[in-house]
C-alpha positions as CSV (number, residue, x, y, z in Angstrom):
1,X,151.5,181.0,209.8
2,X,148.4,183.3,209.7
3,X,145.1,183.8,207.8
4,X,144.4,187.2,206.5
5,X,146.9,190.1,208.2
6,X,147.3,192.8,205.3
7,X,150.3,192.5,202.9
8,X,151.6,195.9,203.5
9,X,154.6,195.2,205.6
10,X,158.0,196.9,205.3
11,X,160.8,194.7,203.8
12,X,162.7,194.1,206.9
13,X,159.4,192.9,208.6
14,X,159.3,189.7,206.7
15,X,162.1,187.8,207.7
16,X,160.7,185.7,210.2
17,X,163.7,186.3,212.4
18,X,163.3,187.8,216.2
19,X,163.5,191.5,216.7
20,X,167.0,192.4,217.5
21,X,167.9,193.7,221.0
22,X,167.9,197.6,221.4
23,X,165.3,198.2,218.6
24,X,162.7,200.8,219.0
25,X,159.6,199.8,220.9
26,X,157.4,201.5,217.4
27,X,158.8,198.7,215.5
28,X,157.7,195.7,217.2
29,X,155.6,193.1,215.4
30,X,152.9,190.7,216.8
31,X,154.4,186.9,216.8
32,X,151.5,186.1,214.3
33,X,153.0,188.3,211.4
34,X,156.8,188.3,212.8
35,X,156.8,184.4,212.2
36,X,154.5,184.1,209.4
37,X,155.8,181.6,206.9
38,X,157.9,182.6,203.9
39,X,158.0,179.0,202.0
40,X,156.6,175.8,202.3
41,X,159.2,174.0,204.3
42,X,157.8,176.8,207.2
43,X,154.3,175.5,206.8
44,X,153.2,173.0,209.9
45,X,150.6,170.7,210.1
46,X,149.5,171.2,206.2
47,X,151.9,168.0,204.8
48,X,149.3,166.5,202.7
49,X,148.8,169.5,200.6
50,X,152.3,170.6,200.8
51,X,152.9,167.1,199.2
52,X,150.3,167.6,196.7
53,X,151.9,171.0,195.3
54,X,154.8,169.6,195.4
55,X,154.2,166.9,192.6
56,X,152.4,169.6,190.8
57,X,154.9,171.7,190.3
58,X,157.8,168.8,189.6
59,X,155.4,167.8,186.9
60,X,154.0,171.1,185.6
61,X,150.5,170.1,186.5
62,X,149.4,173.5,187.5
63,X,145.7,174.3,188.3
64,X,144.5,177.5,187.1
65,X,142.5,177.7,190.1
66,X,142.8,176.7,193.5
67,X,140.7,177.0,196.7
68,X,141.7,177.1,200.3
69,X,139.4,176.3,203.0
70,X,139.8,175.6,206.9
71,X,139.4,177.2,210.4
72,X,140.8,180.3,211.0
73,X,144.4,180.9,211.5
74,X,145.8,177.5,209.9
75,X,147.3,179.4,206.9
76,X,144.8,179.6,204.0
77,X,145.8,183.5,203.1
78,X,149.6,182.8,203.7
79,X,149.5,179.7,201.5
80,X,148.0,181.8,198.7
81,X,150.9,184.3,198.9
82,X,153.7,181.3,199.1
83,X,151.7,179.9,195.8
84,X,152.1,183.4,194.2
85,X,155.7,183.5,194.7
86,X,156.2,179.8,194.0
87,X,154.5,180.4,190.5
88,X,156.5,183.7,189.7
89,X,159.9,182.9,191.2
90,X,162.9,183.5,188.9
91,X,165.7,182.4,191.0
92,X,168.8,184.5,192.1
93,X,170.3,184.4,188.7
94,X,167.0,185.2,186.9
95,X,166.6,182.0,184.7
96,X,164.3,180.0,187.2
97,X,161.1,178.9,186.5
98,X,158.0,177.7,188.9
99,X,159.4,176.2,191.8
100,X,157.7,174.7,194.8
101,X,161.0,176.4,196.8
102,X,160.6,179.9,196.1
103,X,164.2,181.7,196.7
104,X,162.5,184.7,198.6
105,X,165.7,186.9,197.1
106,X,164.9,187.4,193.2
107,X,163.0,190.4,192.3
108,X,159.7,188.7,192.0
109,X,159.7,186.9,195.4
110,X,160.7,190.3,197.0
111,X,158.2,192.5,195.4
112,X,155.4,189.6,196.2
113,X,156.6,189.8,199.8
114,X,156.5,193.6,199.7
115,X,153.2,194.1,198.4
116,X,154.5,196.1,195.5
117,X,154.2,193.8,192.6
118,X,151.2,194.9,190.1
119,X,150.8,191.3,188.7
120,X,149.6,189.7,192.0
121,X,146.4,191.4,193.1
122,X,145.3,190.9,196.5
123,X,141.1,191.3,197.1
124,X,138.8,190.8,200.4
125,X,135.8,189.9,199.2
126,X,134.5,190.7,202.9
127,X,134.3,194.3,201.9
128,X,134.2,194.2,197.6
129,X,131.5,191.9,197.4
130,X,129.3,193.3,194.4
131,X,129.2,192.4,190.6
132,X,130.8,195.7,190.0
133,X,134.2,194.8,192.1
134,X,134.4,191.2,190.2
135,X,133.5,193.1,186.4
136,X,136.6,195.2,187.5
137,X,138.8,192.1,188.0
138,X,137.6,190.3,184.9
139,X,138.5,193.3,182.5
140,X,142.2,192.9,184.0
141,X,142.3,189.3,183.2
142,X,142.7,189.9,179.6
143,X,146.2,191.7,180.0
144,X,149.1,190.1,179.9
145,X,151.5,190.5,183.0
146,X,153.6,193.5,183.4
147,X,156.6,192.2,185.1
148,X,155.7,188.6,186.2
149,X,155.4,185.5,184.7
150,X,151.6,184.9,185.9
151,X,148.9,187.3,186.9
152,X,147.7,185.8,190.3
153,X,144.3,186.8,191.8
154,X,143.8,186.4,195.5
155,X,140.3,186.6,196.7
156,X,140.2,186.2,200.5
157,X,136.9,185.0,201.9
158,X,135.4,184.0,199.0
159,X,132.3,183.0,200.0
160,X,131.2,186.7,201.0
161,X,130.8,187.5,197.2
162,X,127.2,188.0,196.1
163,X,125.4,185.5,193.8
164,X,125.7,188.0,190.7
165,X,129.5,188.3,191.7
166,X,130.1,184.5,191.7
167,X,127.8,184.2,188.1
168,X,130.1,186.8,186.5
169,X,133.0,185.1,187.6
170,X,132.1,182.0,186.4
171,X,133.3,182.3,182.7
172,X,136.6,183.5,183.2
173,X,137.2,181.0,186.0
174,X,136.5,178.3,183.5
175,X,138.6,179.4,180.8
176,X,141.3,181.9,182.0
177,X,143.9,183.0,179.9
178,X,147.2,180.8,180.4
179,X,148.9,183.8,182.1
180,X,146.2,184.2,184.9
181,X,145.9,182.1,188.1
182,X,143.3,182.2,190.6
183,X,143.5,181.5,194.5
184,X,140.8,181.6,196.8
185,X,140.5,181.3,200.7
186,X,137.8,180.9,202.8
187,X,136.3,179.7,206.2
188,X,132.8,179.0,205.1
189,X,133.2,176.3,202.2
190,X,129.8,175.3,201.9
191,X,128.7,178.9,201.0
192,X,130.6,178.6,197.9
193,X,128.5,177.8,194.9
194,X,129.0,174.4,193.7
195,X,129.7,175.8,190.1
196,X,132.7,177.2,191.2
197,X,134.1,174.3,193.5
198,X,133.8,172.2,190.5
199,X,136.3,174.7,188.4
200,X,138.9,174.9,191.1
201,X,141.5,172.6,193.0
202,X,140.5,172.1,196.4
203,X,142.8,172.1,199.3
204,X,141.5,171.4,202.9
205,X,144.0,172.8,205.6
206,X,143.6,170.9,209.0
207,X,143.4,171.8,212.2
208,X,146.8,171.5,213.6
209,X,147.6,168.9,216.2
210,X,148.8,170.0,220.0
211,X,152.0,168.4,219.7
212,X,153.1,169.8,216.4
213,X,151.9,173.3,218.0
214,X,153.9,172.9,221.2
215,X,157.0,172.3,219.2
216,X,156.4,175.4,217.1
217,X,155.6,177.4,220.1
218,X,158.8,176.3,222.2
219,X,161.1,177.4,219.3
220,X,159.5,180.8,218.8
221,X,159.9,181.0,222.7
222,X,163.5,180.3,222.6
223,X,164.0,182.6,219.7
224,X,162.2,185.2,222.0
225,X,164.5,184.3,224.9
226,X,161.3,183.6,227.1
227,X,161.4,181.4,229.9
228,X,158.2,179.3,229.8
229,X,157.9,175.8,230.9
230,X,156.6,172.8,228.8
231,X,153.0,172.7,230.5
232,X,152.5,176.2,230.1
233,X,153.3,175.7,226.3
234,X,151.4,172.4,226.1
235,X,148.6,174.3,227.6
236,X,148.6,177.4,225.2
237,X,148.7,174.7,222.1
238,X,145.4,173.2,223.7
239,X,143.7,176.7,223.9
240,X,144.5,177.3,220.4
241,X,142.1,174.7,219.1
242,X,144.2,174.0,216.1
243,X,144.8,177.5,215.0
244,X,148.1,178.6,215.0
245,X,147.6,182.3,214.8
246,X,145.4,181.7,217.7
247,X,148.2,180.0,219.8
248,X,150.9,182.8,218.6
249,X,148.5,185.5,219.9
250,X,148.0,183.7,223.3
251,X,151.8,183.0,223.2
252,X,152.7,186.5,222.7
253,X,150.2,187.7,225.8
254,X,151.8,185.2,228.3
255,X,155.5,186.3,226.6
256,X,154.4,190.1,227.4
257,X,153.3,189.2,231.0
258,X,156.5,187.1,231.9
259,X,158.6,189.7,230.7
260,X,157.3,192.0,233.4
261,X,157.4,189.5,236.1
262,X,160.7,187.7,235.1
263,X,160.9,184.0,235.8
264,X,159.7,181.3,234.3
265,X,156.3,180.9,233.6
266,X,154.2,177.8,234.5
267,X,150.8,176.4,233.7
268,X,149.5,178.0,236.7
269,X,150.7,181.4,235.4
270,X,149.2,180.9,232.0
271,X,145.7,180.1,233.4
272,X,145.6,183.0,235.5
273,X,146.9,185.5,232.4
274,X,144.3,184.1,229.9
275,X,141.8,183.3,232.2
276,X,141.4,179.8,231.8
277,X,139.2,177.8,234.2
278,X,141.1,175.6,236.6
279,X,140.6,172.0,235.3
280,X,141.4,170.6,238.7
281,X,138.8,172.8,240.3
282,X,136.1,171.4,237.5
283,X,137.2,167.6,238.5
284,X,136.8,168.4,242.2
285,X,133.4,170.1,241.6
286,X,132.1,167.0,239.5
287,X,133.4,164.6,241.9
288,X,131.4,166.3,244.9
289,X,128.2,166.4,243.1
290,X,128.2,162.9,241.6
291,X,129.1,161.9,245.2
292,X,126.2,163.6,246.4
293,X,128.2,166.0,248.7
294,X,126.1,169.2,247.9
295,X,127.2,171.7,250.6
296,X,130.9,171.2,249.5
297,X,129.7,171.4,246.1
298,X,127.8,174.8,246.5
299,X,131.0,176.0,248.7
300,X,132.9,175.6,245.8
301,X,130.8,177.1,243.1
302,X,130.4,180.3,245.5
303,X,134.4,180.2,245.8
304,X,134.6,180.2,242.2
305,X,132.0,182.9,241.4
306,X,133.4,185.2,244.1
307,X,137.1,184.8,242.5
308,X,135.0,185.8,238.9
309,X,134.4,182.8,237.4
310,X,131.2,183.0,234.9
311,X,128.6,180.5,236.0
312,X,128.1,179.6,232.5
313,X,131.8,178.8,231.9
314,X,131.5,176.3,235.1
315,X,128.6,174.6,233.5
316,X,130.6,174.4,230.0
317,X,133.8,173.3,231.9
318,X,131.8,170.4,233.9
319,X,130.3,169.3,230.3
320,X,133.7,169.1,229.1
321,X,134.7,167.0,231.9
322,X,131.8,164.8,231.4
323,X,132.9,164.4,227.9
324,X,136.4,163.6,228.5
325,X,135.4,160.8,231.2
326,X,133.0,159.1,229.0
327,X,135.7,159.3,226.1
328,X,138.2,157.4,228.9
329,X,135.5,155.1,229.7
330,X,134.9,153.9,226.2
331,X,138.5,154.0,225.0
332,X,140.7,153.5,228.0
333,X,144.3,154.1,226.3
334,X,143.2,157.6,226.1
335,X,144.0,158.1,229.7
336,X,147.9,156.9,228.9
337,X,148.5,159.2,226.1
338,X,151.2,161.4,227.0
339,X,149.7,164.6,224.8
340,X,146.9,164.9,227.1
341,X,147.5,166.8,230.5
342,X,148.6,165.1,233.7
343,X,145.1,166.0,235.5
344,X,143.0,164.8,232.6
345,X,144.8,161.4,232.6
346,X,145.0,160.9,236.3
347,X,141.8,162.3,237.4
348,X,140.0,161.0,234.1
349,X,141.2,157.5,234.7
350,X,140.2,157.6,238.3
351,X,136.9,159.1,238.3
352,X,135.7,157.3,234.8
353,X,136.4,153.8,237.0
354,X,133.9,154.8,239.6
355,X,131.3,156.1,237.7
356,X,129.2,154.2,235.6
357,X,128.2,155.0,232.1
358,X,124.4,155.4,232.9
359,X,125.7,158.1,235.5
360,X,127.9,159.8,233.1
361,X,125.1,159.9,230.3
362,X,122.7,161.4,233.0
363,X,125.2,164.1,234.0
364,X,125.5,165.0,230.3
365,X,122.1,165.2,229.5
366,X,121.3,167.2,232.7
367,X,123.9,169.6,232.3
368,X,123.2,170.1,228.8
369,X,119.5,171.1,229.8
370,X,121.0,173.0,232.7
371,X,123.0,175.0,230.5
372,X,119.9,176.2,228.3
373,X,118.3,177.1,231.4
374,X,120.8,179.2,232.8
375,X,121.4,181.0,229.5
376,X,117.8,182.4,230.0
377,X,117.5,182.5,233.7
378,X,117.4,186.3,235.4
379,X,120.4,185.2,237.8
380,X,122.5,182.5,236.3
381,X,124.5,181.8,239.2
382,X,121.1,180.7,241.1
383,X,120.3,178.6,238.0
384,X,123.8,176.7,238.3
385,X,123.1,176.4,242.1
386,X,119.9,174.4,241.4
387,X,121.3,172.5,238.7
388,X,124.2,171.0,240.7
389,X,121.3,170.3,243.6
390,X,119.5,168.6,240.8
391,X,122.0,166.5,239.5
392,X,123.6,165.8,243.0
393,X,120.2,164.2,244.5
394,X,119.8,162.3,241.0
395,X,123.2,160.9,241.0
396,X,122.3,158.1,243.5
397,X,119.4,156.9,241.5
398,X,119.4,153.2,239.9
399,X,119.6,152.9,236.4
400,X,116.6,151.4,234.6
401,X,118.0,148.1,234.6
402,X,118.7,148.5,238.4
403,X,115.3,149.8,239.1
404,X,113.8,147.0,237.3
405,X,115.8,144.5,239.3
406,X,114.7,146.5,242.5
407,X,111.3,145.9,241.7
408,X,111.5,142.4,241.1
409,X,113.6,141.7,244.2
410,X,111.8,143.8,246.7
411,X,108.3,143.3,245.7
412,X,107.7,147.3,244.4
413,X,109.3,149.0,247.0
414,X,110.6,152.4,246.4
415,X,114.2,152.3,244.8
416,X,115.0,155.6,245.3
417,X,114.5,155.4,248.9
418,X,116.7,152.6,249.4
419,X,120.3,154.4,248.9
420,X,121.4,157.1,251.4
421,X,120.4,160.4,250.5
422,X,123.2,163.4,249.4
423,X,124.6,165.0,252.2
424,X,124.0,168.7,253.0
425,X,120.1,168.6,252.6
426,X,117.1,167.1,254.0
427,X,115.3,166.0,250.8
428,X,116.2,162.7,250.2
429,X,116.0,161.2,253.9
430,X,112.6,163.4,254.7
431,X,111.1,161.9,251.2
432,X,112.2,158.1,252.8
433,X,111.0,159.1,256.2
434,X,107.6,160.5,254.9
435,X,107.3,157.6,252.5
436,X,107.3,155.1,255.4
437,X,104.8,157.3,257.5
438,X,102.3,157.2,254.7
439,X,102.8,153.3,254.2
440,X,102.5,152.7,257.7
441,X,99.2,154.5,258.0
442,X,98.0,153.0,254.9
443,X,98.8,149.6,256.0
444,X,99.6,149.2,259.7
445,X,101.2,145.5,258.9
446,X,103.5,145.4,256.0
447,X,103.4,142.3,253.9
448,X,106.6,140.6,253.6
449,X,107.7,140.8,250.2
450,X,108.4,137.4,248.4
451,X,111.6,136.3,247.9
452,X,112.9,136.3,243.9
453,X,114.8,133.0,243.3
454,X,118.4,134.0,242.2
455,X,119.6,132.5,238.7
456,X,122.1,130.0,239.1
457,X,123.7,129.3,235.9
458,X,124.4,125.5,235.2
459,X,126.4,126.2,232.0
460,X,128.2,128.7,230.0
461,X,125.3,128.9,227.5
462,X,123.2,129.7,230.6
463,X,125.4,132.6,231.5
464,X,125.4,134.2,227.8
465,X,121.3,133.2,228.1
466,X,121.3,135.7,231.2
467,X,123.0,138.4,229.8
468,X,120.6,138.3,227.0
469,X,117.8,138.1,229.5
470,X,119.0,141.2,231.4
471,X,119.9,143.2,228.2
472,X,123.7,143.2,228.8
473,X,124.2,143.4,224.9
474,X,127.7,144.1,224.5
475,X,128.7,141.6,227.5
476,X,126.5,139.0,225.2
477,X,128.3,139.7,222.2
478,X,131.8,139.4,223.8
479,X,131.0,136.2,225.4
480,X,129.9,134.6,222.1
481,X,132.3,136.0,219.8
482,X,135.6,136.2,221.8
483,X,136.0,133.6,224.5
484,X,137.0,130.1,224.2
485,X,135.5,128.1,227.5
486,X,138.3,126.2,228.9
487,X,136.6,125.1,232.4
488,X,133.0,125.6,233.9
489,X,131.6,124.9,237.4
490,X,129.1,126.9,239.7
491,X,131.2,129.9,240.9
492,X,134.2,129.5,238.4
493,X,134.9,129.9,235.0
494,X,138.2,129.4,233.3
495,X,138.4,131.2,229.6
496,X,140.8,132.2,227.0
497,X,140.1,135.3,225.1
498,X,140.7,136.3,221.4
499,X,142.7,139.0,220.4
500,X,139.5,141.0,219.7
501,X,138.3,140.9,223.4
502,X,137.8,143.7,225.7
503,X,140.7,143.9,228.0
504,X,138.1,144.3,230.9
505,X,135.8,141.4,229.8
506,X,136.7,139.0,232.6
507,X,136.2,141.8,235.1
508,X,132.8,142.7,233.9
509,X,131.5,139.0,233.6
510,X,132.9,138.6,237.2
511,X,130.9,141.7,238.5
512,X,127.7,140.5,236.3
513,X,127.3,137.1,237.8
514,X,127.9,138.4,241.1
515,X,125.3,140.8,241.0
516,X,123.0,138.5,239.4
517,X,123.4,135.2,241.0
518,X,124.2,137.0,244.8
519,X,127.2,134.8,245.0
520,X,130.9,135.4,244.2
521,X,132.4,134.1,241.1
522,X,135.9,133.9,239.8
523,X,137.0,133.9,236.2
524,X,140.1,133.1,235.3
525,X,142.1,133.8,232.4
526,X,144.0,131.1,231.1
527,X,146.0,130.4,227.7
528,X,145.0,126.8,227.2
529,X,143.0,126.1,223.8
530,X,139.8,125.7,225.3
531,X,136.6,124.9,223.1
532,X,135.6,126.9,220.1
533,X,133.7,130.5,220.6
534,X,129.8,129.8,220.3
535,X,130.1,131.3,217.1
536,X,132.3,129.3,215.6
537,X,130.6,126.5,217.1
538,X,127.2,128.0,215.5
539,X,129.1,128.8,212.2
540,X,130.5,125.0,212.2
541,X,126.9,123.6,212.7
542,X,125.4,125.6,210.0
543,X,128.3,124.4,207.7
544,X,127.6,120.5,208.6
545,X,123.8,121.2,207.9
546,X,125.0,122.5,204.4
547,X,126.8,120.0,203.7
548,X,123.9,117.6,204.7
549,X,121.7,119.2,202.4
550,X,123.8,119.6,199.5
551,X,124.2,115.6,199.4
552,X,120.5,115.1,199.2
553,X,119.3,113.8,195.6
554,X,116.9,116.4,195.0
555,X,120.0,119.1,195.4
556,X,121.6,116.6,193.2
557,X,119.3,117.0,190.6
558,X,118.7,120.8,191.1
559,X,122.5,120.8,190.3
560,X,122.1,118.7,187.3
561,X,119.4,120.8,185.8
562,X,120.8,124.1,187.0
563,X,124.5,123.7,186.7
564,X,126.3,126.4,188.9
565,X,123.5,126.8,191.3
566,X,124.5,127.4,194.6
567,X,122.7,126.9,198.0
568,X,121.7,130.3,199.5
569,X,119.8,129.5,202.3
570,X,118.2,126.2,204.5
571,X,114.4,126.8,205.9
572,X,112.5,124.7,207.9
573,X,108.9,124.6,207.1
574,X,106.4,123.5,209.6
575,X,105.6,119.4,210.0
576,X,106.1,116.5,212.2
577,X,109.3,115.8,214.0
578,X,111.9,114.3,211.5
579,X,114.4,111.4,212.5
580,X,117.8,113.2,212.6
581,X,119.4,110.5,210.9
582,X,117.3,110.2,207.9
583,X,117.8,112.2,204.8
584,X,116.0,115.8,204.9
585,X,112.5,115.7,204.0
586,X,111.0,117.3,201.4
587,X,109.3,119.9,203.5
588,X,112.8,121.2,203.8
589,X,113.8,123.4,201.0
590,X,117.2,124.5,199.8
591,X,116.6,127.8,198.1
592,X,118.9,128.2,194.8
593,X,120.6,130.9,193.3
594,X,119.8,130.7,189.4
């Protein structure tokens, strides 16, 4: 399934079957043309469109104009040609009507496949963009088909038409003769005027997922008698980026190389053939940088550069790895998805657990900015080396929250000098030593920092308040909404989690309390009922208060004056303390919605 190949094929080249052994080399066709779909059953990854068209043909509700959009190589032009055959198929006996399953054997089907039916006209808008070209098309619309049931005009890359050409087409497109159908294809749907879109039935062809592409490419490899391992097929499918044609071209290249070398092609071979970066090397390089091992990281980069790696591609691969780790950090289930590469699943799960979200966000920002710097640098390799050094020396810096906590605990000590400097350089160590000498010269007797008392939560509500105070918003929301308190004592908490709770909530709570209080806490998950969540308790208090206010005589009188009025909100206006057992005073209003 490809996009915009020429239709000038010989009859024997449309079968979709593998070439027979012994054929001359001159008859070879690339896989993208050889396995081009001939009907809707052969289309892959476009089930929604096929279902809609099937219902349209079955009910006879055929639009006069279709517009197909999507990225390159997902089957827009192929679909347009299948629609032309479906509209004009007459069946093997010559008595059939429009059908979603063109027979491929009748005179109409074979003529359209061989591009010799004068009633099906294909126009490339990229090379014929002017109003004169459209005027020529419009002139032919008036005449009835010569042999087919419908005249079908296929305009590929329709967004390339000029503004005047679009305007010339509008009237005919809105009210075409009954014997005319238009099928447009474009990769730039936003460049098509809305006046044209409103006159067409639009279909968005989706990128094909990796699993579907892998299955499709495996079938092609079997027909071609090519020995390619499953990981190699999956690698080609991922490199195709949702485009069937791109993937078939890559598969064609891999099969050609494998036919020369013999034996089964592995994913390592495919990486070498297609020039794809080694994912494991990207993980290694990022791990070395984030660990502060500058010397090893620079050696890895130099080795890759010597082997022909583009420094800009190295940075882009690092960005891709950081993005993947962040996704795994946010959605751990991704690391267990078998459709992802094993290296991504294993290394991604390990690294994402060891790197904080703050470190990943900082790495993303620095690499993204560094990529722009390297693109304009006179020597990209030098720029990339400096970016890695910069990222390594910043990797051990604390997050803003940790820096504030360090200042509070240490009385203003430099938080950057408290951690070890990255190996392979003297920058971090020299900074700490120099700072110490300067401080000693300025003040011979350093003042002892005053110890700051660690918080000691005495209740679960104190824990929630501490999370709020330390700006741990996500943790606080989870504690309020998804935790039933079973037992609490200093250093030990028993909880039951709701079904909406994050699976690592207990670990996050334990680590937070250990860090903030300076003592070891244990957080136990039990199946006991426990108390209501804090959110449920708050809602219950509000409900009780509303019920109490609703019984007030003033509210009863208001209900009599305004039948159907509802208590919307309760607001307390300043005044002296009121006995809680007494009815609500006059300075508490119950606003009503009349």
